[in-house]
C-alpha positions in Angstrom: 116.2 134.2 33.2 119.3 135.5 32.3 122.2 136.6 34.9 124.1 139.6 34.1 127.3 140.8 35.4 127.6 144.4 36.3 130.2 145.0 33.6 127.3 144.4 30.9 125.3 146.9 32.7 121.7 147.4 34.0 121.1 149.7 31.0 121.7 146.8 28.7 119.2 144.7 30.5 116.8 147.4 30.7 116.9 147.7 26.9 116.0 144.1 26.3 113.1 144.3 28.7 111.7 147.1 26.9 111.8 145.3 23.6 109.4 142.6 25.2 107.1 144.4 27.1 106.1 148.0 27.8 105.3 147.9 31.6 107.8 146.1 33.6 108.9 146.0 37.4 112.4 146.4 38.8 113.5 145.6 42.4 116.7 146.8 43.7 118.4 145.5 46.7 119.6 149.0 47.6 118.4 152.5 46.5 120.3 155.3 45.1 118.7 158.9 44.6 120.4 159.3 41.1 119.7 155.8 39.5 117.0 153.8 41.4 115.4 155.9 44.0 113.1 153.3 45.4 113.4 149.5 45.9 110.4 148.9 43.6 109.8 150.7 40.3 107.0 150.1 38.0 108.3 151.4 34.5 106.3 152.4 31.5 108.7 151.1 29.0 110.6 154.4 28.5 112.8 156.2 31.1 109.6 157.2 33.0 108.4 155.4 36.2 104.5 154.8 36.6 105.1 154.4 40.2 107.8 153.8 42.9 107.9 152.7 46.4 110.0 151.1 49.1 107.0 149.1 50.5 106.7 145.6 48.9 102.9 145.5 50.0 102.2 148.8 48.5 103.7 147.8 45.0 101.6 144.6 45.1 98.4 146.3 46.0 99.0 148.4 42.9 99.7 145.5 40.7 96.6 143.7 42.1 94.4 146.9 41.6 95.5 146.7 37.8 95.0 143.0 37.7 98.5 142.5 36.8 100.8 139.7 37.6 104.5 139.0 37.6 104.9 136.5 34.7 108.5 135.9 34.9 112.1 137.2 36.0 113.6 138.6 32.6 117.2 139.3 34.0 119.2 139.7 37.2 122.0 142.1 37.4 124.6 141.2 40.1 127.3 143.3 41.7 125.7 146.8 40.8 125.8 149.7 43.2 122.4 148.7 43.7 123.3 145.2 44.8 121.0 142.8 43.3 118.9 144.3 40.4 116.0 142.1 39.1 113.8 142.8 36.0 110.2 141.3 36.0 107.9 140.8 33.1 104.3 141.7 33.9 101.1 140.2 32.3 99.5 143.7 31.3 100.7 146.9 29.9 99.8 149.8 31.7 99.7 153.0 29.4 98.7 156.5 30.1 96.0 158.1 27.8 96.6 161.3 26.0 94.9 163.8 26.1 93.6 164.4 29.8 89.8 164.7 30.1 88.2 167.8 30.6 84.7 166.9 31.7 83.0 163.7 33.4 81.2 163.4 29.9 84.6 163.2 28.1 85.9 160.7 30.5 82.9 158.5 29.9 83.3 158.9 26.0 87.1 157.6 26.3 86.0 154.7 28.7 83.4 153.8 25.8 81.6 151.2 27.7 84.6 149.5 28.8 85.1 148.2 32.5 86.8 150.7 34.7 87.9 151.3 38.3 88.4 154.9 39.9 91.9 155.4 41.8 93.6 158.3 43.4 96.6 159.1 40.9 98.8 161.9 39.7 98.0 164.5 37.3 100.2 167.6 36.9 102.1 166.4 40.2 99.1 166.4 42.4 96.8 163.6 43.6 93.4 163.5 42.1 90.5 161.2 40.9 91.9 159.0 37.9 90.5 155.9 35.9 92.0 152.7 35.1 90.3 151.1 32.1 90.4 147.5 31.3 90.5 146.2 27.5 89.1 142.5 28.0 90.3 141.8 24.4 94.1 142.8 25.3 96.5 143.0 28.0 96.4 146.7 28.1 95.1 148.8 31.2 94.6 152.5 30.2 94.8 155.3 32.8 92.8 158.3 32.4 93.7 161.4 34.2 91.9 164.8 34.4 93.4 167.9 32.7 94.8 170.2 35.3 93.1 173.1 33.8 89.7 171.7 34.1 88.2 172.7 37.3 85.0 170.6 37.1 87.2 167.3 37.3 90.6 168.3 38.5 89.9 168.3 42.2 93.1 168.0 44.4 93.5 167.0 48.0 94.4 169.6 50.5 98.2 169.5 51.0 98.4 167.8 54.4 96.0 165.2 53.3 97.9 164.5 50.1 101.3 164.3 52.1 99.6 161.6 54.5 98.1 159.6 51.7 101.5 159.6 49.7 103.1 158.0 52.9 100.6 155.2 53.4 99.0 154.2 49.9 100.2 153.6 46.4 99.5 156.1 43.8 100.7 156.5 40.2 
């Protein structure tokens, strides 16, 4: 683990983590709407976030669902506006598959006999049925999402149920 003074910046620590792993977790002591909107953010290795929450249990439920463990602390940034910022390496990379699937048959073709689990996830900003596909020969979990124009498979929740779900469950 490497301790970094705020003068070096969280950006530098984040770049080092990205070089080693695609998916990583950050935990901030404080939040900021511009820089770190939630205490826990699961990053996809770029500037995008897979998921974020202020609820530690929700983040660890998400990691358990994807059979992903924290392997080490990559670095710690002290004295930032976010307080203590910790970067964690993870045992698996979670990657989003493109293109999105149009039919159940296409989803099954993309799964291609591999082990999978359904989950409620985001597609085009709405919660819908998605799949996590596990590659036994690698540490990669692929997420399959329906195309928002595919009415057969893109079934969203009613707005009141979606709001309630987002408040009490993890999603990505």
